[in-house]
DRENMIKOL-11282 format. One record per residue (C-alpha): x, y, z. Coordinates in Angstrom, 3 decimals, decimal comma, always signed. Last residue first. Example, Ala and Ser with C-alpha at 12.3 -4.5 7.8 and 13.67 -1.06 7.14 Angstrom:
BEGIN
<rokol u="+13,670" v="-1,060" w="+7,140"/>
<rokol u="+12,300" v="-4,500" w="+7,800"/>
//
This chain:
BEGIN
<rokol u="+0,094" v="-28,679" w="+5,333"/>
<rokol u="+1,755" v="-31,862" w="+6,502"/>
<rokol u="+1,548" v="-35,057" w="+4,497"/>
<rokol u="+0,975" v="-38,739" w="+5,244"/>
<rokol u="+1,265" v="-41,691" w="+2,855"/>
<rokol u="+0,356" v="-45,168" w="+4,109"/>
<rokol u="+2,000" v="-48,453" w="+3,107"/>
<rokol u="+0,957" v="-52,051" w="+3,720"/>
<rokol u="+2,809" v="-55,209" w="+2,698"/>
<rokol u="+1,603" v="-58,782" w="+2,566"/>
<rokol u="+2,911" v="-62,336" w="+2,854"/>
<rokol u="+1,085" v="-64,304" w="+5,526"/>
<rokol u="+2,685" v="-62,232" w="+8,260"/>
<rokol u="+2,781" v="-58,582" w="+7,227"/>
<rokol u="+5,599" v="-56,211" w="+6,302"/>
<rokol u="+4,938" v="-52,644" w="+7,281"/>
<rokol u="+5,104" v="-49,092" w="+5,902"/>
<rokol u="+4,753" v="-45,520" w="+7,090"/>
<rokol u="+5,452" v="-42,958" w="+4,379"/>
<rokol u="+6,192" v="-39,318" w="+5,088"/>
<rokol u="+5,782" v="-35,984" w="+3,255"/>
<rokol u="+6,209" v="-32,333" w="+4,195"/>
<rokol u="+8,963" v="-32,160" w="+6,775"/>
<rokol u="+9,258" v="-29,278" w="+9,229"/>
<rokol u="+11,896" v="-31,090" w="+11,285"/>
<rokol u="+9,940" v="-31,210" w="+14,534"/>
<rokol u="+6,583" v="-31,360" w="+12,754"/>
<rokol u="+7,489" v="-34,338" w="+10,605"/>
<rokol u="+9,094" v="-36,006" w="+13,617"/>
<rokol u="+5,881" v="-35,481" w="+15,556"/>
<rokol u="+3,686" v="-37,014" w="+12,852"/>
<rokol u="+6,005" v="-39,990" w="+12,483"/>
<rokol u="+6,270" v="-41,007" w="+16,130"/>
<rokol u="+2,526" v="-41,195" w="+16,702"/>
<rokol u="+2,220" v="-42,934" w="+13,318"/>
<rokol u="+4,803" v="-45,537" w="+14,319"/>
<rokol u="+3,036" v="-46,404" w="+17,569"/>
<rokol u="-0,317" v="-46,549" w="+15,766"/>
<rokol u="+1,079" v="-49,099" w="+13,328"/>
<rokol u="+2,765" v="-51,002" w="+16,151"/>
<rokol u="-0,326" v="-51,778" w="+18,196"/>
<rokol u="-1,338" v="-54,926" w="+16,341"/>
<rokol u="+2,125" v="-56,442" w="+16,905"/>
<rokol u="+3,609" v="-54,801" w="+20,019"/>
<rokol u="+6,985" v="-54,402" w="+18,285"/>
<rokol u="+9,739" v="-53,071" w="+20,503"/>
<rokol u="+11,765" v="-49,885" w="+20,856"/>
<rokol u="+15,134" v="-51,273" w="+19,802"/>
<rokol u="+14,336" v="-53,680" w="+16,973"/>
<rokol u="+11,072" v="-51,778" w="+16,489"/>
<rokol u="+12,717" v="-48,624" w="+15,217"/>
<rokol u="+15,139" v="-45,861" w="+15,965"/>
<rokol u="+14,497" v="-42,142" w="+16,050"/>
<rokol u="+15,661" v="-41,450" w="+12,489"/>
<rokol u="+13,634" v="-44,434" w="+11,219"/>
<rokol u="+14,675" v="-44,060" w="+7,560"/>
<rokol u="+15,541" v="-40,673" w="+6,033"/>
<rokol u="+19,311" v="-41,046" w="+6,506"/>
<rokol u="+19,002" v="-44,514" w="+4,956"/>
<rokol u="+17,901" v="-42,984" w="+1,633"/>
<rokol u="+15,337" v="-45,493" w="+0,443"/>
<rokol u="+15,854" v="-47,290" w="-2,847"/>
<rokol u="+12,798" v="-49,539" w="-2,549"/>
<rokol u="+14,880" v="-52,662" w="-3,118"/>
<rokol u="+17,740" v="-51,704" w="-0,776"/>
<rokol u="+15,644" v="-50,316" w="+2,075"/>
<rokol u="+13,339" v="-53,322" w="+1,778"/>
<rokol u="+16,191" v="-55,822" w="+1,982"/>
<rokol u="+17,755" v="-53,958" w="+4,909"/>
<rokol u="+14,478" v="-54,005" w="+6,833"/>
<rokol u="+13,884" v="-57,670" w="+5,967"/>
<rokol u="+17,243" v="-58,684" w="+7,400"/>
<rokol u="+17,058" v="-56,390" w="+10,432"/>
<rokol u="+13,830" v="-58,041" w="+11,530"/>
<rokol u="+10,362" v="-56,678" w="+12,271"/>
<rokol u="+11,747" v="-53,192" w="+11,852"/>
<rokol u="+8,636" v="-51,289" w="+10,862"/>
<rokol u="+9,683" v="-48,785" w="+8,242"/>
<rokol u="+8,970" v="-45,156" w="+9,075"/>
<rokol u="+10,269" v="-43,257" w="+6,069"/>
<rokol u="+10,703" v="-39,487" w="+5,992"/>
<rokol u="+11,074" v="-36,881" w="+3,268"/>
<rokol u="+9,436" v="-38,838" w="+0,439"/>
<rokol u="+9,817" v="-37,250" w="-3,010"/>
<rokol u="+12,923" v="-39,365" w="-3,722"/>
<rokol u="+10,757" v="-42,492" w="-3,781"/>
<rokol u="+8,806" v="-40,992" w="-6,673"/>
<rokol u="+5,246" v="-39,762" w="-6,518"/>
<rokol u="+2,336" v="-40,231" w="-8,908"/>
<rokol u="+0,029" v="-41,060" w="-6,018"/>
<rokol u="-1,215" v="-44,395" w="-7,325"/>
<rokol u="+2,122" v="-45,471" w="-8,776"/>
<rokol u="+4,015" v="-44,505" w="-5,617"/>
<rokol u="+1,539" v="-46,405" w="-3,442"/>
<rokol u="+1,844" v="-49,497" w="-5,629"/>
<rokol u="+5,639" v="-49,436" w="-5,373"/>
<rokol u="+5,359" v="-48,847" w="-1,631"/>
<rokol u="+3,154" v="-51,915" w="-1,206"/>
<rokol u="+5,381" v="-54,172" w="-3,315"/>
<rokol u="+8,579" v="-53,276" w="-1,494"/>
<rokol u="+6,808" v="-53,076" w="+1,867"/>
<rokol u="+6,000" v="-56,817" w="+1,654"/>
<rokol u="+9,693" v="-57,795" w="+1,627"/>
<rokol u="+9,384" v="-59,338" w="+5,081"/>
<rokol u="+6,838" v="-61,937" w="+3,927"/>
<rokol u="+9,550" v="-63,988" w="+2,275"/>
<rokol u="+7,895" v="-67,408" w="+2,692"/>
<rokol u="+4,477" v="-65,745" w="+2,493"/>
<rokol u="+5,195" v="-64,839" w="-1,160"/>
<rokol u="+4,007" v="-61,256" w="-1,665"/>
<rokol u="+0,672" v="-59,454" w="-1,452"/>
<rokol u="+0,019" v="-55,739" w="-1,770"/>
<rokol u="-1,691" v="-53,017" w="+0,245"/>
<rokol u="-1,777" v="-49,323" w="-0,611"/>
<rokol u="-2,823" v="-46,132" w="+1,118"/>
<rokol u="-2,698" v="-42,441" w="+0,290"/>
<rokol u="-2,990" v="-38,858" w="+1,427"/>
<rokol u="-3,950" v="-38,813" w="+5,119"/>
<rokol u="-3,232" v="-35,266" w="+6,297"/>
<rokol u="-0,938" v="-34,714" w="+9,274"/>
<rokol u="-0,903" v="-33,088" w="+12,708"/>
<rokol u="-4,048" v="-31,204" w="+11,795"/>
<rokol u="-4,561" v="-27,995" w="+13,795"/>
<rokol u="-7,654" v="-28,256" w="+15,977"/>
<rokol u="-10,025" v="-25,319" w="+16,434"/>
<rokol u="-12,969" v="-27,663" w="+16,879"/>
<rokol u="-14,776" v="-26,389" w="+13,778"/>
<rokol u="-11,501" v="-26,562" w="+11,857"/>
<rokol u="-10,965" v="-30,188" w="+12,829"/>
<rokol u="-14,516" v="-31,013" w="+11,763"/>
<rokol u="-13,979" v="-29,357" w="+8,386"/>
<rokol u="-10,718" v="-31,238" w="+7,865"/>
<rokol u="-12,581" v="-34,491" w="+8,429"/>
<rokol u="-11,489" v="-36,309" w="+11,535"/>
<rokol u="-8,971" v="-38,905" w="+12,686"/>
<rokol u="-8,148" v="-39,476" w="+16,351"/>
<rokol u="-5,207" v="-41,801" w="+16,791"/>
<rokol u="-4,395" v="-44,593" w="+19,244"/>
<rokol u="-1,383" v="-46,583" w="+20,382"/>
<rokol u="-0,324" v="-49,894" w="+21,807"/>
<rokol u="+1,913" v="-51,802" w="+24,163"/>
<rokol u="+3,398" v="-55,157" w="+25,159"/>
<rokol u="+6,359" v="-56,674" w="+23,352"/>
<rokol u="+8,072" v="-59,657" w="+21,757"/>
<rokol u="+11,420" v="-58,296" w="+20,659"/>
<rokol u="+12,223" v="-57,057" w="+17,131"/>
<rokol u="+14,999" v="-59,105" w="+15,572"/>
<rokol u="+18,708" v="-58,349" w="+15,237"/>
<rokol u="+19,552" v="-59,067" w="+18,871"/>
<rokol u="+17,229" v="-62,051" w="+19,264"/>
<rokol u="+19,204" v="-63,690" w="+16,450"/>
<rokol u="+18,902" v="-64,089" w="+12,676"/>
<rokol u="+22,231" v="-65,280" w="+11,221"/>
<rokol u="+21,578" v="-68,974" w="+10,695"/>
<rokol u="+23,859" v="-71,907" w="+11,544"/>
<rokol u="+20,806" v="-73,821" w="+12,784"/>
<rokol u="+17,683" v="-71,853" w="+11,927"/>
<rokol u="+15,391" v="-69,890" w="+14,246"/>
<rokol u="+17,353" v="-68,730" w="+17,301"/>
<rokol u="+20,810" v="-67,787" w="+16,081"/>
<rokol u="+23,214" v="-67,313" w="+19,027"/>
<rokol u="+24,078" v="-63,977" w="+20,594"/>
<rokol u="+27,743" v="-63,033" w="+21,072"/>
<rokol u="+27,786" v="-60,906" w="+17,914"/>
<rokol u="+25,208" v="-58,625" w="+19,518"/>
<rokol u="+27,697" v="-57,546" w="+22,183"/>
<rokol u="+30,387" v="-56,894" w="+19,564"/>
<rokol u="+28,066" v="-54,964" w="+17,259"/>
<rokol u="+27,309" v="-52,686" w="+20,167"/>
<rokol u="+24,322" v="-51,916" w="+22,427"/>
<rokol u="+25,161" v="-49,472" w="+25,220"/>
<rokol u="+22,090" v="-47,276" w="+24,643"/>
<rokol u="+19,819" v="-50,287" w="+25,025"/>
<rokol u="+16,131" v="-49,716" w="+24,275"/>
<rokol u="+13,972" v="-52,644" w="+25,409"/>
<rokol u="+11,853" v="-50,990" w="+28,107"/>
<rokol u="+10,337" v="-47,996" w="+26,365"/>
<rokol u="+9,783" v="-45,313" w="+29,003"/>
<rokol u="+6,847" v="-44,149" w="+31,136"/>
<rokol u="+5,938" v="-47,055" w="+33,399"/>
<rokol u="+4,444" v="-45,754" w="+36,647"/>
<rokol u="+4,667" v="-48,242" w="+39,515"/>
<rokol u="+1,956" v="-48,861" w="+42,071"/>
<rokol u="+2,045" v="-50,174" w="+45,606"/>
<rokol u="-0,793" v="-51,539" w="+47,733"/>
<rokol u="+0,961" v="-54,815" w="+48,407"/>
<rokol u="+1,206" v="-55,486" w="+44,672"/>
<rokol u="+2,993" v="-53,633" w="+41,861"/>
<rokol u="-0,212" v="-52,451" w="+40,186"/>
<rokol u="+0,886" v="-50,689" w="+37,020"/>
<rokol u="+0,298" v="-47,044" w="+36,088"/>
<rokol u="+0,872" v="-46,484" w="+32,370"/>
<rokol u="+2,532" v="-43,305" w="+31,101"/>
<rokol u="+1,104" v="-41,977" w="+27,801"/>
<rokol u="+3,962" v="-41,491" w="+25,321"/>
<rokol u="+3,683" v="-39,047" w="+22,410"/>
<rokol u="+4,788" v="-35,905" w="+24,206"/>
<rokol u="+7,901" v="-37,384" w="+25,800"/>
<rokol u="+9,220" v="-39,214" w="+22,745"/>
<rokol u="+11,527" v="-36,444" w="+21,482"/>
<rokol u="+12,910" v="-35,724" w="+24,939"/>
<rokol u="+16,520" v="-35,495" w="+23,705"/>
<rokol u="+17,583" v="-38,450" w="+25,873"/>
<rokol u="+14,672" v="-40,504" w="+24,544"/>
<rokol u="+15,597" v="-39,716" w="+20,936"/>
<rokol u="+19,252" v="-40,520" w="+21,608"/>
<rokol u="+18,295" v="-43,915" w="+23,032"/>
<rokol u="+16,149" v="-44,608" w="+19,974"/>
<rokol u="+18,964" v="-43,612" w="+17,594"/>
<rokol u="+21,556" v="-45,768" w="+19,348"/>
<rokol u="+19,215" v="-48,757" w="+19,599"/>
<rokol u="+18,215" v="-48,678" w="+15,928"/>
<rokol u="+21,793" v="-48,151" w="+14,760"/>
<rokol u="+22,858" v="-51,173" w="+16,809"/>
<rokol u="+20,258" v="-53,207" w="+14,936"/>
<rokol u="+21,593" v="-52,108" w="+11,553"/>
<rokol u="+25,094" v="-53,110" w="+12,647"/>
<rokol u="+23,825" v="-56,519" w="+13,788"/>
<rokol u="+22,168" v="-57,258" w="+10,461"/>
<rokol u="+25,179" v="-56,112" w="+8,456"/>
<rokol u="+27,507" v="-58,151" w="+10,696"/>
<rokol u="+25,431" v="-61,296" w="+10,189"/>
<rokol u="+25,738" v="-60,913" w="+6,441"/>
<rokol u="+23,100" v="-60,265" w="+3,800"/>
<rokol u="+23,158" v="-62,105" w="+0,496"/>
<rokol u="+19,681" v="-60,908" w="-0,474"/>
<rokol u="+18,137" v="-64,374" w="-0,806"/>
<rokol u="+19,946" v="-65,648" w="+2,277"/>
<rokol u="+18,785" v="-62,771" w="+4,469"/>
<rokol u="+15,243" v="-63,079" w="+3,113"/>
<rokol u="+15,142" v="-66,784" w="+3,940"/>
<rokol u="+16,479" v="-66,113" w="+7,436"/>
<rokol u="+13,760" v="-63,521" w="+8,017"/>
<rokol u="+11,135" v="-65,959" w="+6,748"/>
<rokol u="+12,401" v="-68,463" w="+9,322"/>
<rokol u="+11,968" v="-65,898" w="+12,054"/>
<rokol u="+8,377" v="-65,232" w="+11,003"/>
<rokol u="+7,569" v="-68,897" w="+11,413"/>
<rokol u="+6,963" v="-70,747" w="+8,172"/>
<rokol u="+3,540" v="-71,482" w="+6,688"/>
<rokol u="+4,345" v="-72,462" w="+3,136"/>
<rokol u="+2,293" v="-72,552" w="-0,035"/>
<rokol u="+0,805" v="-76,053" w="+0,501"/>
<rokol u="+0,734" v="-75,368" w="+4,247"/>
<rokol u="-1,724" v="-72,525" w="+3,733"/>
<rokol u="-0,799" v="-69,055" w="+5,037"/>
<rokol u="-0,850" v="-67,224" w="+8,377"/>
<rokol u="-1,438" v="-70,391" w="+10,351"/>
<rokol u="-1,524" v="-71,089" w="+14,084"/>
<rokol u="-1,129" v="-74,773" w="+14,987"/>
<rokol u="-3,816" v="-75,294" w="+17,622"/>
<rokol u="-2,626" v="-77,070" w="+20,748"/>
<rokol u="-4,004" v="-80,566" w="+21,077"/>
<rokol u="-7,086" v="-81,790" w="+22,927"/>
<rokol u="-6,862" v="-84,863" w="+25,150"/>
<rokol u="-8,048" v="-88,154" w="+23,689"/>
<rokol u="-10,710" v="-89,743" w="+25,892"/>
<rokol u="-13,433" v="-88,281" w="+23,675"/>
<rokol u="-16,844" v="-88,004" w="+25,302"/>
<rokol u="-18,124" v="-84,911" w="+23,473"/>
<rokol u="-16,606" v="-86,103" w="+20,256"/>
<rokol u="-13,926" v="-84,811" w="+17,918"/>
<rokol u="-12,299" v="-82,724" w="+20,639"/>
<rokol u="-11,904" v="-79,019" w="+19,824"/>
<rokol u="-8,346" v="-77,927" w="+19,126"/>
<rokol u="-6,747" v="-75,822" w="+21,816"/>
<rokol u="-5,764" v="-72,163" w="+21,710"/>
<rokol u="-3,349" v="-70,294" w="+23,977"/>
<rokol u="-3,784" v="-66,658" w="+24,989"/>
<rokol u="-1,152" v="-63,940" w="+24,709"/>
<rokol u="-0,804" v="-62,231" w="+28,086"/>
<rokol u="+2,870" v="-61,285" w="+27,866"/>
<rokol u="+2,511" v="-60,669" w="+24,137"/>
<rokol u="+0,097" v="-57,921" w="+25,075"/>
<rokol u="-1,140" v="-56,117" w="+21,999"/>
<rokol u="-2,871" v="-52,857" w="+21,288"/>
<rokol u="-4,382" v="-51,091" w="+18,304"/>
<rokol u="-5,461" v="-47,784" w="+16,904"/>
<rokol u="-8,222" v="-45,802" w="+15,269"/>
<rokol u="-10,703" v="-43,298" w="+16,694"/>
<rokol u="-12,950" v="-41,988" w="+13,936"/>
<rokol u="-14,687" v="-38,613" w="+13,647"/>
<rokol u="-16,696" v="-37,326" w="+10,665"/>
<rokol u="-18,021" v="-40,560" w="+9,209"/>
<rokol u="-19,661" v="-41,891" w="+6,037"/>
<rokol u="-18,507" v="-38,988" w="+3,865"/>
<rokol u="-16,204" v="-40,942" w="+1,558"/>
<rokol u="-13,111" v="-39,157" w="+2,893"/>
<rokol u="-14,196" v="-39,918" w="+6,448"/>
<rokol u="-14,743" v="-43,596" w="+5,740"/>
<rokol u="-11,376" v="-43,748" w="+3,938"/>
<rokol u="-9,658" v="-42,158" w="+6,921"/>
<rokol u="-11,055" v="-44,798" w="+9,256"/>
<rokol u="-10,007" v="-47,622" w="+6,956"/>
<rokol u="-6,508" v="-46,175" w="+6,600"/>
<rokol u="-6,042" v="-45,590" w="+10,328"/>
<rokol u="-7,208" v="-49,118" w="+11,083"/>
<rokol u="-4,766" v="-50,347" w="+8,434"/>
<rokol u="-1,943" v="-48,780" w="+10,401"/>
<rokol u="-3,470" v="-50,535" w="+13,415"/>
<rokol u="-3,358" v="-53,906" w="+11,645"/>
<rokol u="+0,070" v="-53,691" w="+10,018"/>
<rokol u="+1,538" v="-56,463" w="+12,196"/>
<rokol u="-1,285" v="-58,915" w="+11,452"/>
<rokol u="-4,014" v="-57,530" w="+9,240"/>
<rokol u="-6,540" v="-58,020" w="+12,001"/>
<rokol u="-9,211" v="-55,407" w="+12,710"/>
<rokol u="-11,651" v="-55,145" w="+15,588"/>
<rokol u="-14,818" v="-53,023" w="+15,566"/>
<rokol u="-16,214" v="-50,510" w="+18,022"/>
<rokol u="-19,395" v="-48,536" w="+18,475"/>
<rokol u="-19,986" v="-45,241" w="+20,262"/>
<rokol u="-23,522" v="-45,035" w="+21,722"/>
<rokol u="-22,327" v="-46,436" w="+25,061"/>
<rokol u="-20,343" v="-43,226" w="+25,488"/>
<rokol u="-16,558" v="-43,548" w="+25,721"/>
<rokol u="-15,230" v="-44,531" w="+29,109"/>
<rokol u="-11,960" v="-46,009" w="+27,878"/>
<rokol u="-13,085" v="-49,487" w="+28,978"/>
<rokol u="-16,176" v="-49,121" w="+26,771"/>
<rokol u="-14,208" v="-48,154" w="+23,664"/>
<rokol u="-11,557" v="-50,772" w="+24,406"/>
<rokol u="-14,140" v="-53,551" w="+24,640"/>
<rokol u="-15,819" v="-52,459" w="+21,421"/>
<rokol u="-12,573" v="-52,496" w="+19,495"/>
<rokol u="-11,326" v="-55,699" w="+21,141"/>
<rokol u="-14,207" v="-57,654" w="+19,616"/>
<rokol u="-14,301" v="-60,802" w="+21,769"/>
<rokol u="-11,639" v="-60,566" w="+24,463"/>
<rokol u="-9,884" v="-63,664" w="+25,823"/>
<rokol u="-8,373" v="-63,816" w="+22,364"/>
<rokol u="-5,412" v="-61,600" w="+23,069"/>
<rokol u="-3,462" v="-62,638" w="+19,974"/>
<rokol u="-4,179" v="-60,306" w="+17,097"/>
<rokol u="-5,534" v="-56,898" w="+18,067"/>
<rokol u="-6,556" v="-53,819" w="+16,120"/>
<rokol u="-9,069" v="-51,067" w="+16,827"/>
<rokol u="-11,540" v="-49,160" w="+14,716"/>
<rokol u="-13,605" v="-47,022" w="+17,103"/>
<rokol u="-16,672" v="-45,495" w="+15,494"/>
<rokol u="-18,638" v="-42,310" w="+14,870"/>
<rokol u="-17,137" v="-40,205" w="+17,647"/>
<rokol u="-19,279" v="-37,102" w="+18,177"/>
<rokol u="-20,556" v="-38,302" w="+21,551"/>
<rokol u="-16,945" v="-38,092" w="+22,728"/>
<rokol u="-17,284" v="-34,269" w="+22,736"/>
<rokol u="-14,006" v="-32,977" w="+21,345"/>
<rokol u="-11,240" v="-31,625" w="+23,566"/>
<rokol u="-8,637" v="-33,039" w="+21,185"/>
<rokol u="-6,207" v="-34,100" w="+23,896"/>
<rokol u="-8,942" v="-36,008" w="+25,728"/>
<rokol u="-9,636" v="-38,183" w="+22,682"/>
<rokol u="-6,025" v="-39,333" w="+22,425"/>
<rokol u="-5,853" v="-39,798" w="+26,194"/>
<rokol u="-8,954" v="-42,000" w="+26,406"/>
<rokol u="-7,868" v="-44,056" w="+23,390"/>
<rokol u="-4,340" v="-44,439" w="+24,762"/>
<rokol u="-5,457" v="-45,735" w="+28,146"/>
<rokol u="-8,229" v="-47,889" w="+26,686"/>
<rokol u="-5,770" v="-49,751" w="+24,494"/>
<rokol u="-3,472" v="-50,598" w="+27,393"/>
<rokol u="-6,539" v="-51,740" w="+29,332"/>
<rokol u="-7,709" v="-53,814" w="+26,361"/>
<rokol u="-4,308" v="-55,498" w="+26,172"/>
<rokol u="-4,393" v="-56,599" w="+29,793"/>
<rokol u="-1,769" v="-55,072" w="+32,140"/>
<rokol u="+0,228" v="-57,568" w="+34,224"/>
<rokol u="+3,068" v="-57,834" w="+31,707"/>
<rokol u="+3,606" v="-54,074" w="+31,475"/>
<rokol u="+7,025" v="-53,991" w="+33,186"/>
<rokol u="+8,357" v="-57,177" w="+31,623"/>
<rokol u="+6,962" v="-60,563" w="+30,666"/>
<rokol u="+7,251" v="-59,492" w="+27,018"/>
<rokol u="+9,231" v="-56,279" w="+27,024"/>
<rokol u="+7,308" v="-53,059" w="+27,462"/>
<rokol u="+6,540" v="-50,360" w="+24,900"/>
<rokol u="+5,624" v="-47,007" w="+26,401"/>
<rokol u="+2,026" v="-46,345" w="+25,465"/>
<rokol u="+1,136" v="-44,408" w="+22,365"/>
<rokol u="-0,408" v="-41,132" w="+21,275"/>
<rokol u="-1,846" v="-39,547" w="+18,147"/>
<rokol u="-4,246" v="-36,603" w="+17,900"/>
<rokol u="-5,606" v="-34,464" w="+15,059"/>
<rokol u="-4,968" v="-36,812" w="+12,145"/>
<rokol u="-6,649" v="-35,451" w="+9,026"/>
<rokol u="-9,070" v="-36,873" w="+6,468"/>
<rokol u="-9,787" v="-34,697" w="+3,435"/>
<rokol u="-13,161" v="-34,656" w="+1,705"/>
<rokol u="-13,577" v="-35,741" w="-1,902"/>
//
């Protein structure tokens, strides 16, 4: 079977919801990273077999993948498809693209995702009759059937915290770690190469260049977080400070066969080695990585100790700590440059954001093996194994 390799991976800065990137549509964010990811390879865009792109909530666009491909200036002959596996969607886009390459159905795939929580569209129910005098109602979004449980993501985080006996201080301390590490990474220039600055129209003929993640707080402390009130359950412990913020951003990767990379003179940033998805109870969706990683380890014959680096999407501190505990991760190997609690979580874009970070950290520290893993609304987990030559 052929090998699939990542030859380019970039991301936008991650903006706060209603923040610096609020005026930029999701497909424009996606186009910026797709165009840059392809540009860095120097390959002829005509060679791209498909664009597999993820988006969840920006429903003013039909088929975000095709829209992004066209907005990025790729040839009309390059197709595009949209993927939705909730928060793991762009990580799944990488997996599906790599699988096509490994099976011989493609040579070059652009994978990624983008989300604008600032521009998230609303949905209304359709009226029963054309002449109904009853106004339409907002659609109640579901990730699982009511008979099983369709809680908000914040409620699932509270359920996980209670099940694992986690304390408010543990959640806040983990969140402070995320901010401190992310701030240190920015100060050390570790994010500079992966981030594509976004030029934003500031009105009156002015523009502003956004080049840095907006939610990172170097001065974050346990004491400042302790002042925040719970926001999902009365007397709960999940707060805005120990949850990932609503965000705007995205990322893109170019994946090729090893032979194609060699023909282009491109050194692989990482080799795609494995992928697993697993389902869990939607009411504790945050523990999805536990099941997905276990399946990935069985399929690859690896042990948890064989992994040099873990990029665990920090949807909430409670589910992150639960996963770290159950999987048996060494905390020193987990999110060494911070995670989504500090940097932000642009939903469908986050998988590509984490991969862009992972491949560079592997190179910087000369690491061999990394796992990127996500929990998924509706009760799923996704895990991808990457290796360096």
